[in-house]
C-alpha positions in Angstrom: 32.6 -35.8 -14.4 32.5 -38.4 -11.6 32.6 -42.0 -12.5 29.4 -44.0 -12.1 29.6 -46.6 -9.3 30.2 -50.2 -10.5 27.0 -52.2 -10.4 28.7 -55.0 -8.5 30.3 -52.8 -5.9 29.7 -53.9 -2.2 27.8 -50.7 -1.5 25.5 -51.2 -4.4 24.9 -54.8 -3.6 24.1 -53.8 0.0 21.5 -51.3 -1.4 19.9 -54.1 -3.5 19.8 -56.3 -0.5 18.1 -53.6 1.6 15.5 -52.9 -1.1 14.8 -56.6 -1.4 14.3 -56.9 2.3 11.8 -54.0 2.2 9.8 -55.5 -0.7 9.7 -58.9 1.0 8.7 -57.5 4.3 5.9 -55.5 2.8 4.4 -58.2 0.6 5.4 -61.4 2.4 5.4 -60.8 6.2 6.2 -64.4 6.8 9.6 -64.0 5.1 10.9 -61.3 7.5 12.5 -63.8 9.7 14.3 -65.3 6.8 16.2 -62.1 5.9 18.1 -60.4 8.8 20.5 -57.4 8.8 23.7 -58.5 10.4 26.0 -55.4 10.3 25.9 -51.7 11.0 26.5 -50.6 7.4 23.4 -52.5 6.2 21.3 -50.5 8.6 23.0 -47.2 7.6 22.2 -47.9 3.9 18.4 -47.9 4.6 16.3 -45.0 3.8 14.0 -43.5 6.5 11.0 -45.2 4.9 12.8 -48.6 4.7 13.9 -48.3 8.3 10.4 -47.6 9.5 9.4 -51.2 8.4 11.0 -52.7 11.6 13.3 -55.0 9.7 15.0 -57.7 11.9 18.6 -57.2 12.9 21.2 -59.4 14.6 24.4 -57.4 15.4 27.6 -58.2 17.2 30.1 -55.5 18.1 31.7 -53.4 20.8 30.1 -50.6 22.8 32.0 -47.4 21.9 30.1 -45.0 24.1 26.9 -44.5 26.0 24.7 -42.1 24.1 21.4 -41.6 25.8 19.9 -38.8 28.0 20.0 -39.4 31.7 17.7 -42.3 32.7 17.6 -44.1 29.4 19.7 -46.9 27.8 21.2 -45.9 24.5 24.7 -46.5 23.2 26.7 -46.8 20.0 27.7 -50.3 18.8 30.7 -50.5 16.5 31.5 -53.5 14.4 33.9 -54.0 11.5 31.7 -52.0 9.1 30.6 -48.9 11.0 29.0 -47.6 14.2 25.2 -47.7 14.8 23.0 -46.1 17.4 21.2 -48.6 19.6 18.2 -47.8 21.7 18.1 -50.5 24.4 15.3 -51.9 26.6 14.6 -50.0 29.8 14.5 -53.1 32.0 18.0 -54.5 31.2 19.1 -56.4 34.4 22.8 -55.6 34.0 25.0 -52.6 33.2 27.1 -52.3 30.0 30.2 -50.3 29.6 32.6 -49.0 27.0 34.6 -52.0 25.5 31.9 -54.6 26.2 31.4 -57.1 23.3 27.7 -57.3 22.8 25.2 -59.4 20.8 22.1 -57.4 19.9 18.8 -58.7 18.5 16.1 -56.2 17.5 14.5 -54.3 14.6 15.2 -51.1 12.6 13.8 -47.7 13.2 14.2 -44.4 11.3 15.8 -42.4 14.1 15.8 -38.6 14.1 18.6 -38.3 11.5 20.2 -41.7 10.5 18.6 -45.2 10.8 19.0 -46.9 14.2 18.3 -50.2 15.8 15.9 -50.9 18.7 17.2 -53.7 20.8 14.9 -56.4 22.1 17.6 -58.5 23.7 21.2 -57.7 24.6 23.9 -60.3 25.7 27.4 -59.5 26.9 29.9 -61.8 25.1 33.1 -60.4 26.7 35.5 -57.6 26.1 36.9 -56.2 22.9 39.1 -53.3 21.9 37.3 -50.1 20.9 37.8 -49.2 17.2 40.5 -46.6 16.5 38.8 -43.2 16.0 39.0 -41.4 12.7 41.1 -38.2 12.7 38.8 -35.7 11.1 38.3 -32.0 10.5 35.3 -29.8 11.1 34.6 -29.7 7.3 34.5 -33.5 7.2 32.1 -33.6 10.1 29.7 -31.0 8.7 29.1 -33.2 5.7 26.7 -35.3 7.9 28.0 -38.9 7.0 29.9 -39.5 10.3 26.8 -40.1 12.5 27.6 -42.7 15.1 31.3 -42.9 14.2 34.3 -42.6 16.5 36.3 -39.5 15.8 39.4 -37.7 17.1 40.2 -34.0 16.8 42.1 -31.2 18.5 41.3 -27.6 19.3 41.2 -24.7 21.8 38.6 -24.5 24.6 36.5 -21.4 24.2 34.1 -22.0 27.1 32.6 -24.7 29.2 29.6 -25.0 31.6 27.8 -27.8 33.5 24.6 -29.4 32.1 21.6 -28.9 34.4 18.7 -30.1 32.1 17.6 -33.6 33.0 16.8 -34.6 29.4 20.2 -33.7 28.0 23.2 -36.1 27.7 26.2 -35.7 29.9 27.3 -33.7 32.9 29.1 -30.8 31.1 29.8 -29.5 27.6 32.3 -27.1 26.1 32.7 -25.0 22.9 35.8 -26.1 21.1 37.5 -24.1 18.4 38.8 -26.6 15.8 40.3 -26.4 12.4 37.5 -25.0 10.2 35.0 -23.9 12.9 33.5 -24.4 16.3 31.6 -27.4 17.7 30.0 -28.5 20.9 31.6 -31.3 22.9 29.7 -33.0 25.7 30.9 -35.6 28.3 29.2 -37.9 30.8 32.3 -37.9 33.0 33.6 -35.4 35.5 35.0 -32.1 34.3 38.8 -31.9 34.7 39.7 -28.8 36.7 42.6 -28.0 34.4 40.2 -27.9 31.4 39.8 -24.1 31.2 39.2 -21.6 28.4 42.2 -21.1 26.2 43.6 -24.6 26.9 44.6 -26.8 23.9 43.1 -30.3 24.0 42.5 -33.4 22.1 39.2 -35.3 22.4 38.0 -38.7 21.3 34.3 -39.4 21.0 31.4 -40.3 18.8 30.0 -37.8 16.2 26.3 -36.9 16.3 24.4 -34.1 14.7 21.9 -31.4 15.6 19.2 -31.5 12.9 15.9 -29.8 12.1 12.5 -31.5 11.7 13.3 -32.2 8.0 16.2 -34.4 9.1 18.7 -31.8 7.8 22.1 -31.1 9.4 22.5 -28.0 11.4 25.8 -28.6 13.2 28.0 -31.5 14.4 28.6 -32.5 18.0 30.9 -34.9 19.8 29.9 -37.1 22.8 32.7 -38.3 25.0 32.3 -41.5 27.0 32.6 -41.2 30.8 35.6 -43.5 30.7 37.4 -41.5 28.0 39.7 -38.7 29.2 40.2 -35.4 27.5 43.9 -35.1 26.6 45.4 -31.7 27.7 47.9 -30.5 25.1 48.6 -27.0 26.5 47.2 -25.7 29.7 45.4 -22.4 29.8 47.2 -19.4 31.4 46.8 -19.2 35.1 45.7 -15.6 34.8 44.0 -14.8 31.5 44.8 -11.1 31.9 48.5 -11.9 31.9 48.3 -12.0 28.0 50.0 -8.9 26.6 47.7 -6.0 25.8 47.0 -5.3 22.1 45.6 -2.2 20.5 42.2 -2.6 18.9 43.5 -1.6 15.5 46.2 -4.3 15.6 43.8 -7.2 15.9 43.7 -9.7 13.0 46.6 -7.9 11.4 49.4 -9.9 9.7 51.9 -11.6 12.0 54.0 -14.6 11.0 53.6 -16.2 14.5 50.0 -15.1 15.3 47.6 -17.8 16.6 44.2 -16.2 16.8 42.6 -19.4 18.2 43.7 -18.1 21.6 42.5 -15.1 23.5 43.7 -11.6 23.0 43.9 -8.8 25.6 42.7 -5.3 25.0 41.9 -2.3 27.2 39.6 0.6 26.4 36.7 2.9 27.5 33.1 1.8 27.5 31.1 3.7 24.8 27.8 1.8 25.1 26.4 -1.4 26.6 23.4 -3.3 25.1 22.7 -6.6 26.7 22.7 -9.3 25.3 24.3 -7.9 22.1 27.5 -6.8 23.8 29.7 -3.8 24.8 31.2 -1.2 22.5 34.6 0.0 23.7 37.2 2.2 22.2 40.9 2.8 22.7 43.1 5.4 21.2 43.2 3.5 17.9 39.7 2.2 17.0 36.4 0.8 18.2 35.5 -2.8 19.1 32.4 -4.8 19.9 32.8 -7.2 22.9 30.5 -10.1 23.2 30.3 -11.7 26.6 28.0 -13.7 28.9 29.4 -12.0 32.0 26.7 -10.1 33.9 27.8 -6.6 35.0 26.3 -3.2 34.4 28.8 -0.7 32.9 28.4 3.0 32.2 29.8 5.1 29.3 33.3 6.3 30.3 34.1 3.2 32.5 37.6 1.8 31.8 37.5 -1.9 30.9 40.0 -4.7 30.7 39.0 -7.5 28.2 40.2 -10.8 27.0 38.4 -12.7 24.3 38.6 -14.6 21.0 38.7 -12.6 17.7 35.9 -13.4 15.3 37.1 -14.2 11.8 35.1 -13.1 8.8 33.4 -10.0 10.3 33.6 -6.6 8.6 35.1 -5.1 11.7 36.9 -6.7 14.7 34.7 -8.5 17.2 35.8 -10.4 20.3 33.7 -13.4 21.3 33.4 -15.4 24.6 35.0 -12.5 26.5 35.6 -11.9 30.2 36.3 -8.5 31.5 37.3 -6.4 34.5 36.0 -2.9 35.3 38.7 -0.3 35.7 38.5 3.3 36.9 35.5 5.3 35.6 36.0 8.4 33.5 33.9 10.9 31.5 31.6 9.6 28.9 33.2 9.6 25.4 32.1 12.6 23.3 30.7 11.7 19.8 32.7 12.5 16.7 30.8 15.0 14.7 30.7 13.9 11.0 30.3 16.6 8.4 30.8 14.2 5.5 29.3 10.8 5.3 32.5 9.4 3.9 34.1 10.0 7.3 31.9 7.3 8.8 34.0 4.6 7.1 37.0 5.7 9.3 35.0 5.5 12.6 33.7 2.0 12.7 32.2 0.9 16.0 32.8 4.5 17.3 30.3 7.0 18.7 29.5 9.6 16.1 26.9 12.3 15.5 25.4 13.5 12.1 23.0 16.3 11.2 20.7 15.0 8.5 17.2 15.1 7.0 14.7 12.5 8.4 12.9 11.0 5.4 11.1 7.9 6.8 10.2 6.3 10.1 9.3 2.6 10.2 8.6 0.1 13.0 10.6 -3.1 12.8 10.7 -6.3 14.8 13.5 -5.1 17.1 12.5 -1.4 17.4 12.4 1.5 15.0 14.2 2.1 11.7 15.0 5.6 10.4 16.0 6.6 6.9 18.0 9.8 6.7 19.6 11.8 4.0 22.6 14.1 3.9 24.0 15.7 0.7 21.9 13.4 -1.4 23.1 10.2 0.2 20.7 8.0 2.3 21.6 5.9 5.3 19.9 4.0 8.1 19.7 4.4 11.8 18.2 1.7 14.2 16.8 2.3 17.6 16.4 -1.1 19.5 13.2 -1.0 21.6 11.3 -3.8 23.3 7.9 -4.4 21.8 6.1 -3.3 25.0 8.2 -0.1 25.1 7.9 0.8 21.4 6.0 4.1 21.8 6.8 6.5 18.9 8.6 9.6 19.7 8.2 13.1 18.2 9.8 12.0 14.9 8.2 13.3 11.7 9.6 12.9 8.2 10.9 16.2 6.9 12.6 17.1 10.2 16.2 18.2 10.4 17.6 16.0 13.1 20.9 15.3 14.9 21.5 11.6 15.5 24.1 10.2 17.9 25.1 6.5 18.0 27.5 3.7 17.1 28.6 3.6 13.5 28.6 0.1 12.0 29.9 -0.7 8.6 27.8 -2.9 6.1 29.4 -5.2 3.6 28.1 -6.1 0.1 27.8 -9.9 0.1 26.7 -9.9 -3.5 30.2 -8.8 -4.6 32.7 -11.1 -3.0 36.3 -10.0 -2.9 38.8 -12.8 -3.6 41.7 -10.9 -2.1 42.9 -7.3 -1.4 41.2 -4.5 0.5 37.6 -4.8 1.4 35.8 -1.5 1.1 32.4 -1.2 2.8 29.7 0.3 0.7 27.4 1.5 3.4 27.0 2.0 7.1 24.2 2.4 9.7 23.9 4.0 13.1 22.9 2.2 16.2 21.0 4.6 18.5 21.3 4.0 22.2 18.1 5.7 23.3 15.3 7.9 21.9 17.3 11.0 23.1 19.9 10.1 20.4 17.6 11.4 17.7 17.1 15.1 18.5 14.9 17.3 16.3 16.7 20.5 15.3 14.1 21.9 12.8 10.6 20.6 12.7 9.3 19.6 9.3 7.5 22.3 7.2 3.7 22.2 7.2 3.7 21.3 3.5 4.7 17.7 4.0 3.4 15.0 1.7 1.2 13.7 4.5 -0.3 17.2 5.0 -0.7 17.7 1.2 -2.6 14.5 0.9 -4.7 15.4 3.9 -5.5 18.9 2.4 -6.3 17.4 -0.9 -8.6 14.9 0.7 -10.2 17.8 2.7 -10.7 19.9 -0.4 -12.1 16.9 -2.3 -14.5 16.2 0.6 -15.6 19.9 0.7 -16.1 19.9 -3.1 -18.1 16.7 -2.9 -20.3 18.2 -0.2 -20.7 21.5 -2.1 -21.5 19.6 -5.3 -24.1 17.5 -3.4 -25.6 20.7 -1.9 -25.7 22.3 -5.4 -27.2 19.2 -6.9 -29.9 19.0 -4.1 -30.6 22.8 -4.4 -30.8 22.5 -8.2 -33.3 19.6 -7.9 -35.3 21.6 -5.4 -35.3 24.6 -7.7 -36.2 22.5 -10.7 -39.1 21.0 -8.6 -40.1 24.5 -7.6 -39.9 25.7 -11.2 -41.8 22.7 -12.4 -44.5 23.5 -9.8 -44.6 27.1 -10.8 -44.7 26.1 -14.5 -47.6 23.8 -13.8 -49.4 26.5 -11.9 -48.7 29.1 -14.7 -49.8 26.7 -17.3 -53.0 25.9 -15.4 -53.7 29.7 -15.0 -52.9 30.4 -18.6 -55.1 27.5 -19.7 -57.9 29.0 -17.6 -57.3 32.4 -19.1 -57.3 31.0 -22.6 -60.4 29.0 -21.9 -62.1 32.2 -20.6 -60.9 34.2 -23.6 -62.2 31.5 -26.0 -65.5 31.6 -24.2 -65.7 35.4 -24.5 -64.6 35.2 -28.1 -67.4 32.7 -28.8 -69.9 34.9 -27.0 -68.8 38.0 -28.9 -69.0 36.0 -32.2 -72.4 34.6 -31.4 -74.0 37.8 -30.1 -72.3 41.1 -30.8 -70.6 40.1 -34.1 -73.8 38.4 -35.4 -75.9 41.4 -34.3 -73.5 43.9 -36.0 -73.6 41.7 -39.2 -77.4 41.7 -39.1 -77.6 45.4 -38.5 -75.3 46.0 -41.5 -77.6 43.9 -43.6 -80.7 45.8 -42.4 -79.0 49.2 -43.2 -78.1 48.0 -46.6 -81.8 46.9 -47.2 -83.0 50.3 -45.9 -80.8 52.1 -48.4 -82.3 50.1 -51.2 -85.8 50.8 -50.1 -85.5 54.6 -49.9 -84.9 55.3 -53.6 -85.5 58.9 -54.2 -85.3 59.8 -50.5 -83.7 62.9 -49.2 -79.9 63.0 -49.4 -79.4 63.7 -45.7 -81.1 60.5 -44.8 -79.0 58.5 -47.3 -75.9 60.1 -45.9 -76.8 59.1 -42.4 -77.5 55.5 -43.5 -74.1 55.3 -45.2 -72.4 56.6 -42.1 -74.3 54.2 -39.9 -73.4 51.3 -42.2 -69.7 52.3 -42.2 -69.7 52.5 -38.4 -71.3 49.1 -38.2 -68.7 47.6 -40.5 -65.9 49.2 -38.6 -67.3 47.8 -35.3 -67.7 44.4 -36.9 -64.0 44.4 -37.9 -63.0 45.5 -34.4 -65.1 42.7 -33.0 -63.5 40.2 -35.4 -60.0 41.4 -34.4 -60.9 41.1 -30.7 -62.1 37.5 -31.4 -58.8 36.8 -33.2 -56.8 38.2 -30.3 -58.7 36.2 -27.7 -58.5 32.8 -29.4 -55.3 30.6 -28.7 -55.9 27.8 -31.1 -53.1 29.2 -33.3 -50.5 28.2 -30.7 -52.2 25.0 -30.0 -51.6 23.7 -33.5 -48.3 25.6 -34.4 -45.0 26.5 -32.8 -44.0 30.1 -32.3 -42.6 30.5 -35.8 -45.7 29.0 -37.4 -48.0 31.1 -35.2 -46.2 34.4 -36.1 -46.2 33.4 -39.8 -50.0 32.7 -39.6 -50.6 36.1 -38.0 -48.4 37.8 -40.6 -50.3 36.1 -43.5 -53.8 36.7 -42.0 -53.1 40.4 -41.4 -51.5 41.2 -44.8 -53.5 38.9 -47.1 -55.3 41.0 -49.7 -53.6 44.2 -48.7 -50.8 44.2 -51.3 -48.1 44.4 -48.6 -45.0 42.2 -49.4 -44.1 40.0 -46.4 -41.1 37.8 -45.4 -40.5 35.4 -42.5 -37.2 33.8 -41.4 -35.4 32.3 -38.4 -31.8 32.0 -37.3 -30.5 29.2 -35.0 -32.3 26.1 -33.8 -36.0 26.8 -33.1 -37.3 25.7 -29.7 -40.5 25.7 -27.8 -41.0 28.0 -24.7 -43.5 27.9 -21.9 -47.1 28.7 -23.1 -47.1 32.0 -21.2 -43.8 33.1 -22.9 -45.0 32.0 -26.4 -48.3 33.8 -26.0 -46.7 37.1 -24.9 -44.2 36.8 -27.8 -47.0 36.2 -30.3 -49.0 39.2 -29.0 -46.0 41.5 -29.3 -45.4 40.3 -32.8 -49.1 40.6 -33.6 -49.2 44.2 -32.3 -46.1 45.2 -34.2 -47.4 43.8 -37.5 -50.9 45.4 -36.8 -49.2 48.8 -36.2 -47.2 48.6 -39.4 -50.4 47.9 -41.4 -52.6 50.4 -39.8 -50.4 53.4 -39.2 -47.1 53.3 -41.3 -48.6 52.6 -44.7 -45.8 50.1 -45.2 -45.3 48.2 -48.5 -42.9 45.6 -47.0 -43.0 43.9 -43.6 -40.2 41.5 -42.5 -40.2 39.3 -39.4 -37.1 37.5 -38.0 -36.8 35.1 -35.1 -33.3 34.5 -33.7 -32.7 31.5 -31.4 -29.5 31.1 -29.4 -28.4 29.3 -26.2 -28.7 32.3 -24.0 -31.4 34.6 -25.6 -34.2 34.9 -28.1 -34.7 37.9 -30.3 -37.9 39.0 -32.2 -37.4 41.6 -35.0 -40.2 43.3 -37.0 -39.2 45.7 -39.8 -41.3 47.8 -42.1 -40.6 50.5 -44.7 -43.4 52.8 -43.8 -43.6 56.5 -42.8 -42.6 55.9 -39.2 -43.6 57.7 -36.1 -42.2 59.3 -33.0 -41.7 56.4 -30.4 -41.3 58.9 -27.6 -44.5 60.9 -28.2 -47.4 60.4 -25.7 -50.5 58.8 -27.1 -53.3 61.1 -28.1 -56.4 60.4 -25.9 -58.7 61.6 -28.8 -57.2 59.1 -31.2 -58.0 55.5 -30.1 -55.3 54.1 -32.3 -52.7 56.8 -31.6 -50.7 54.8 -29.1 -49.9 52.0 -31.6 -50.1 49.5 -28.7 -46.6 50.4 -27.5 -47.7 50.5 -23.8 -49.0 46.9 -24.0 -46.0 45.7 -25.9 -43.7 47.2 -23.2 -45.7 45.7 -20.4 -45.5 42.2 -22.0 -41.7 42.7 -22.5 -41.3 43.6 -18.8 -43.3 40.5 -17.9 -40.8 38.5 -19.9 -37.9 40.3 -18.3 -36.8 41.3 -21.7 -35.7 44.4 -23.5 -38.0 46.1 -26.1 -36.4 48.7 -28.5 -38.5 50.6 -31.0 -36.7 52.9 -33.5 -38.6 54.8 -36.3 -37.6 57.1 -39.1 -39.8 58.7 -41.8 -37.4 57.5 -44.5 -36.2 54.1 -43.2 -39.4 53.0 -41.5 -39.9 51.3 -38.1 -37.8 48.6 -36.4 -39.1 46.7 -33.3 -36.6 44.5 -31.5 -37.5 42.4 -28.5 -34.7 40.5 -26.7 -35.4 38.1 -23.8 -32.9 36.0 -21.8 -33.3 32.2 -22.0 -31.2 31.5 -18.8 -33.6 33.4 -16.6 -37.0 32.8 -15.2 -39.1 33.5 -18.4 -37.4 30.8 -20.5 -38.2 28.0 -18.0 -41.6 28.9 -16.7 
């Protein structure tokens, strides 16, 4: 556990002083002039918010380097405590140089990374030695606490180029490979001609940082004063291609004297070129990715001579900052056909081909991503395509395809290996063009997409059909309702007319017959002692009148519908059975099965008339002693059964025209059954009696009229 800083340490006291200055400056502006920051370290101790308060500063130190973009006055002032960035006035009447001893009066400012001072006045006091630079490493610089400090370090030049932007500092800059990493070094002086890539140098300058808008360190940089030379420790080879040629497979292998800070030399054949990513080449041992800024178009099969810097930490060898020469062209390399995916791990950065099943196609930022499967193992392929050219090709999941491209291995960063052999867990294929993904067998029609489409189509058709059926049913129900209303209106009219006729018969014919019967009876009483033939004729006339009166009353009963107006079908049939058999000595029974329900008036009236006719026939003609009526209700049909134990008759015999009652009303019963679209069965036996069964469907027209 680190020790806590001593409360009286100089750094802590400096912090207390800075905080006190901020508090006084905020609440007592008149006291600002009384407290002044007098050294660089006091300014560096301020936070960005504290430095924003424009605290007064009076500094004295030596200029270590100019540090502003072209056209501005900015420099680093170093005193005995540290170095600090100074932003000077633009109208300074004299020029200051490295080694000048300066007196600076100004105020603090937050700067872009560390606090700085904005000079109001600058005076030259003389000359003074520049502080000795700190010998540092890349790891020390990346920590971010060396801003504005003089540093010294050695390294190998990777590349250099002139600065052309007017708002950047210096005339040229270079990439320098140092212990622990790479950094950018810029200079305001002239570029030494001997300072070429692969030279070993030592530089002295001031450390600054590239930062983001959150004031966080991205990378360190070093600025060299125009008066400070770059020390050449080892010149670069006169001809970089004079370095001995190495095989690709030998790169980064163990060697007790290897120095991979310098360039290596390889030769090979171009497999694929993808600006600005690089060039894939291959020699007889392995494949390699070459990264270069050199502009030249190469074709597969071209020989190539390359020198570049090996990249440490990559899964497979990569050469950076390369230069190359084109050699004699040759045939384009043929891809290595892989029959087993495990073979891919032995052909890194090589041109390979694989037959596989295409399972998914997705657009990505840089082009297209393909998911493929072979022998149950999935892998990826990438086709780089500019956004404006990213038209989809004839690629459909489910296709059997042959892909051709560069095989790249993928590491598993979540499982770091401390030492030993790193074994890649996956790979992906970099496709060179859309032609590298060729369809061998198109997908079957029964793809998930087509199945979903077919399901949606069937669902849509079903919904349309259901809608049509529903509309048709509603129309049919409306039509049936209209027909029912019409039938009921007609039936009501018929019943009204029958009731009227029944009343007329009752009030005229029946009353007349009753009166005639009374007169005949009085005539018989008044002819006491009269001749027997006359008495016989009067008895016959009275019997005929009574019979006619009974027929008239039956007709009146048949015509009136009040029985159904006040009862359901079961109650109406029971009333008829009771009315017909009352006083006759015939034993009756009435029962129902199922759930009774009401039918349309026309249906109930016909059913009642059929039951009435069957009961009347049993009484008049069969001499029955027992009559049983059953009503059977079910979901699909209704059944009326009338049983008697009479003498029976022949249902198939034709009615006798001379006998008015000889037809037993069967013709009328069958006509009513036909009207109901039902089935009427009549069976009769002299011993067993007669059975009348009427069955009507409830799913058809009659049940819903």
